[in-house]
C-alpha positions as CSV (number, residue, x, y, z in Angstrom):
1,M,15.4,104.7,20.8
2,F,16.3,101.7,18.8
3,K,16.2,98.4,20.6
4,I,18.7,95.8,19.4
5,K,17.9,92.1,20.1
6,S,21.0,90.0,19.7
7,S,20.7,86.2,19.4
8,K,22.8,83.4,18.2
9,E,21.1,83.2,14.8
10,N,20.5,86.8,13.9
11,S,20.1,90.3,15.2
12,K,16.8,92.2,14.8
13,I,16.3,95.9,15.0
14,E,12.9,97.1,16.2
15,I,11.5,100.6,16.4
16,S,8.7,101.9,18.5
17,N,5.3,103.1,17.0
18,S,6.2,106.7,17.5
19,Q,9.5,106.3,15.7
20,R,7.7,104.4,12.9
21,L,5.3,107.3,12.6
22,F,8.1,109.8,12.4
23,W,10.2,108.1,9.8
24,G,7.3,107.0,7.7
25,S,5.9,110.5,7.6
26,L,9.3,112.0,6.9
27,L,9.8,109.7,3.9
28,I,6.4,110.5,2.5
29,L,6.9,114.2,2.7
30,L,10.4,113.8,1.2
31,S,8.9,111.9,-1.8
32,I,6.4,114.7,-2.4
33,T,9.2,117.2,-2.3
34,V,11.3,115.3,-4.8
35,F,8.3,114.8,-7.1
36,L,7.3,118.5,-7.2
37,S,10.9,119.5,-7.7
38,I,11.3,117.3,-10.7
39,I,8.0,118.3,-12.3
40,S,8.9,122.0,-11.8
41,Y,12.3,121.5,-13.3
42,F,10.8,120.8,-16.8
43,F,9.3,124.3,-16.7
44,T,11.8,126.4,-14.8
45,G,15.1,124.4,-15.0
46,R,16.8,126.5,-17.6
47,N,16.1,129.7,-15.8
48,D,17.3,128.3,-12.4
49,Q,20.5,126.8,-13.8
50,S,22.5,130.0,-13.3
51,T,21.4,130.4,-9.7
52,L,22.9,127.1,-8.5
53,V,26.3,128.7,-8.0
54,D,24.8,131.2,-5.5
55,F,22.9,128.7,-3.5
56,L,23.8,130.3,-0.2
57,N,23.1,133.9,-1.4
58,R,19.7,134.8,0.0
59,S,19.3,137.6,-2.5
60,T,19.3,135.1,-5.4
61,T,15.8,134.0,-6.4
62,T,14.7,130.9,-8.3
63,E,11.6,129.9,-10.1
64,N,11.3,126.4,-8.9
65,W,8.2,125.6,-7.0
66,L,10.4,124.7,-4.0
67,S,12.8,127.5,-4.5
68,K,16.6,126.8,-4.1
69,V,16.1,123.4,-2.5
70,G,13.9,122.2,-5.3
71,S,16.2,123.6,-8.0
72,W,19.2,121.8,-6.4
73,I,17.4,118.4,-6.0
74,S,16.0,118.5,-9.5
75,H,19.3,119.5,-11.1
76,A,21.1,116.7,-9.3
77,L,18.5,114.0,-10.3
78,V,17.4,115.2,-13.7
79,F,20.2,117.0,-15.3
80,K,23.2,115.2,-13.8
81,G,21.2,112.0,-13.1
82,F,18.7,109.9,-14.9
83,G,16.5,112.5,-16.5
84,L,12.7,112.0,-16.5
85,S,13.0,108.5,-15.1
86,S,14.1,110.1,-11.8
87,I,10.5,110.5,-10.9
88,I,10.5,106.8,-10.0
89,F,12.8,107.7,-7.1
90,S,10.0,109.7,-5.5
91,V,7.6,106.8,-6.0
92,L,10.1,104.4,-4.3
93,I,10.6,106.8,-1.4
94,F,6.8,107.1,-1.0
95,I,6.4,103.3,-0.9
96,S,9.2,103.1,1.7
97,G,7.3,105.6,3.9
98,V,4.1,103.7,3.6
99,S,5.9,100.4,4.3
100,I,7.3,101.7,7.5
101,L,3.9,103.0,8.7
102,T,2.1,99.7,7.8
103,K,4.9,97.4,9.0
104,S,5.1,95.7,5.6
105,S,7.6,93.0,4.7
106,K,11.2,94.2,4.3
107,N,11.8,91.6,1.6
108,K,9.0,93.0,-0.6
109,L,10.3,96.6,-0.1
110,F,13.9,95.5,-1.0
111,N,12.5,93.7,-4.1
112,K,10.7,96.9,-5.2
113,W,13.8,99.0,-4.8
114,I,15.9,96.6,-7.0
115,W,13.3,96.5,-9.8
116,G,12.7,100.2,-9.5
117,T,16.4,101.0,-9.9
118,L,16.7,98.7,-12.9
119,S,13.6,100.4,-14.4
120,I,15.2,103.9,-13.9
121,I,18.4,102.8,-15.6
122,W,16.6,101.2,-18.6
123,L,14.2,104.1,-19.0
124,S,17.1,106.6,-18.8
125,I,19.0,104.8,-21.6
126,A,15.8,104.5,-23.7
127,L,15.0,108.2,-23.4
128,G,18.6,109.1,-23.9
129,F,18.5,107.4,-27.3
130,F,16.8,110.5,-28.6
131,E,19.8,112.8,-28.6
132,S,17.8,115.8,-29.8
133,I,16.2,116.1,-26.3
134,P,19.1,115.2,-23.8
135,I,17.1,116.4,-20.8
136,L,14.8,113.3,-21.1
137,G,17.6,110.8,-20.4
138,G,19.8,113.0,-18.2
139,T,23.6,113.0,-18.3
140,I,23.7,109.3,-17.4
141,G,21.3,108.2,-20.1
142,F,23.0,110.4,-22.7
143,E,26.5,109.0,-21.8
144,M,25.3,105.4,-21.7
145,N,23.8,105.8,-25.2
146,L,27.1,107.2,-26.6
147,F,28.9,104.3,-25.0
148,L,26.6,101.6,-26.4
149,K,26.5,103.2,-29.9
150,D,30.3,103.3,-30.1
151,F,30.4,99.5,-29.6
152,T,27.1,98.2,-31.0
153,G,25.7,101.1,-33.1
154,K,22.1,102.3,-33.0
155,I,20.7,98.9,-34.1
156,G,22.6,97.1,-31.4
157,T,21.5,99.6,-28.8
158,L,17.9,99.0,-29.8
159,I,18.4,95.3,-29.5
160,I,19.9,95.6,-26.0
161,L,16.9,97.8,-24.9
162,T,14.5,95.3,-26.4
163,I,16.2,92.4,-24.5
164,G,15.9,94.4,-21.3
165,F,12.2,95.2,-21.9
166,I,11.4,91.5,-22.6
167,S,13.3,90.4,-19.5
168,Y,11.3,92.8,-17.4
169,L,8.0,91.4,-18.8
170,T,8.9,87.8,-18.3
171,I,10.7,87.9,-15.0
172,R,8.9,90.7,-13.2
173,L,5.4,90.6,-14.7
174,K,5.4,86.9,-15.4
175,I,4.1,87.4,-19.0
176,T,4.1,84.4,-21.3
177,T,3.5,83.8,-24.9
178,K,-0.2,82.9,-24.2
179,H,-0.8,86.4,-22.9
180,I,0.8,88.0,-26.0
181,V,-1.2,85.8,-28.4
182,S,-4.4,86.6,-26.5
183,I,-3.7,90.4,-26.9
184,F,-2.9,90.2,-30.6
185,K,-5.6,87.7,-31.5
186,I,-8.2,89.4,-33.6
187,K,-11.7,88.0,-34.1
188,N,-13.9,89.1,-37.0
189,K,-16.9,90.8,-35.3
190,N,-19.7,92.6,-37.0
191,I,-22.0,95.2,-35.5
192,I,-25.7,94.4,-35.8
193,R,-28.2,96.9,-34.6
194,S,-31.4,94.9,-33.9
195,S,-34.7,96.9,-33.9
196,D,-36.6,93.9,-32.5
197,L,-34.8,94.1,-29.2
198,N,-35.8,96.7,-26.6
199,N,-32.2,97.8,-26.3
200,D,-30.6,100.6,-28.2
201,S,-27.0,99.2,-27.7
202,D,-25.1,97.5,-30.5
203,I,-24.8,93.7,-30.6
204,Y,-21.4,92.3,-31.5
205,L,-21.7,88.8,-33.1
206,S,-19.4,86.6,-35.0
207,E,-20.1,85.4,-38.5
208,E,-21.6,82.1,-37.3
209,H,-23.9,83.7,-34.8
210,K,-24.8,86.4,-37.3
211,N,-26.1,83.8,-39.8
212,E,-27.9,81.9,-37.1
213,F,-29.5,85.2,-35.9
214,N,-30.7,86.1,-39.4
215,E,-32.2,82.6,-40.0
216,N,-34.1,82.7,-36.8
217,K,-35.3,86.2,-37.5
218,I,-36.6,85.1,-41.0
219,Q,-38.4,82.1,-39.6
220,D,-40.0,84.1,-36.8
221,S,-41.3,86.7,-39.2
222,Y,-43.7,84.2,-40.9
223,F,-45.4,83.2,-37.7
224,E,-45.3,86.4,-35.8
225,K,-48.7,88.1,-35.7
226,P,-49.7,91.2,-33.9
227,L,-51.6,90.6,-30.7
228,D,-53.6,93.7,-30.9
229,N,-57.2,93.7,-32.5
230,L,-57.4,89.9,-32.9
231,E,-60.7,88.7,-34.5
232,P,-62.1,85.2,-34.5
233,T,-61.7,83.2,-37.7
234,I,-65.3,81.7,-37.5
235,K,-68.0,84.0,-38.9
236,N,-70.8,82.7,-36.7
237,H,-69.2,82.6,-33.4
238,S,-70.7,82.5,-30.0
239,K,-70.5,85.5,-27.8
240,I,-69.7,84.9,-24.1
241,E,-70.5,87.6,-21.7
242,I,-69.1,87.2,-18.2
243,E,-70.2,89.3,-15.4
244,K,-68.3,89.1,-12.2
245,N,-69.8,90.4,-9.1
246,I,-67.6,90.2,-6.1
247,D,-68.9,91.3,-2.7
248,T,-66.3,91.6,0.0
249,N,-67.4,91.7,3.6
250,E,-65.4,91.8,6.7
251,N,-66.7,88.5,8.0
252,D,-67.3,86.7,4.7
253,K,-64.8,87.0,1.8
254,S,-66.6,84.8,-0.7
255,S,-67.1,85.7,-4.3
256,D,-70.0,85.0,-6.7
257,L,-69.3,84.5,-10.4
258,K,-72.2,84.8,-12.8
259,M,-71.8,83.8,-16.4
260,E,-74.3,84.5,-19.1
261,I,-73.9,82.7,-22.4
262,T,-75.7,84.0,-25.4
263,I,-75.5,81.8,-28.5
264,A,-76.1,83.5,-31.7
265,E,-78.4,81.7,-34.1
266,E,-76.8,80.5,-37.3
267,E,-77.6,82.6,-40.2
268,A,-79.5,80.9,-42.9
269,S,-77.6,80.2,-46.0
270,E,-78.7,81.5,-49.5
271,T,-79.9,78.0,-50.6
272,D,-82.2,77.6,-47.6
273,N,-83.7,81.1,-48.2
274,L,-84.4,80.1,-51.8
275,A,-86.1,76.9,-50.9
276,A,-88.3,78.6,-48.3
277,K,-89.4,81.2,-50.9
278,L,-90.3,78.5,-53.5
279,V,-92.4,76.7,-50.9
280,A,-94.2,79.9,-50.0
281,D,-95.0,80.6,-53.7
282,F,-95.7,77.2,-55.2
283,G,-96.2,75.0,-52.2
284,E,-94.3,71.9,-51.4
285,V,-91.9,70.8,-54.1
286,D,-91.9,67.2,-55.3
287,P,-88.8,65.4,-54.1
288,K,-88.3,63.8,-57.5
289,L,-87.8,67.2,-59.1
290,E,-85.0,68.0,-56.8
């Protein structure tokens, strides 16, 4: 059973591991029951409303996924309670069960219940603002909207809801103006599909980087040359033939490299051929005539 340790400063209640397992599992199963009952209510709630009076009558049937228990829980939380936002109750119960199983901090669990309850109330009022669908906000949300609209009107109700939402963002989520500016800050980005890259994905560049990319691309196009089928620029070039003979043995791993160089003779120019022909026909030409 529970063990109570009393001291001068405070009293602390401790439970054993078996009790922790029991209560934690019970809360988790209860949260699943509440969640399924609420979800089923939005499909079968109207048909089951007439059967709530005959709860103890075993011959009465309900369409809720959890039968009479589910229809009673969902009717109390959704119709008479906070509407759709009652699902948060199932989440809080589930967190409580997990907290007991894992021995989490009680202060954190208490903090989650406070903010969760405030979220349920705010969301119920916000959904109850739409009077055409009263089931969304439940009876509490619907009545709270009528109360606020009688004193502040629709605009005043929206202002109050906005203040509550901003308070949640700033106090609970610690959101500042820098976060808001970073979200709404829009940068002009252009999509450039580059065929020179070996990537089929799109490249997002700003205007400055786009201009720099285009300039570099134009400059590179003048100097880029295909590497395939390159030919020498000199007409009478030398041909180098290299023969590599490598003999590998188990004891000696030396390699012999033989190089044979064949130098092509320079072709005679047209003027040299003409001079040789004149000498052959007329003999040596007098240097003064040249």
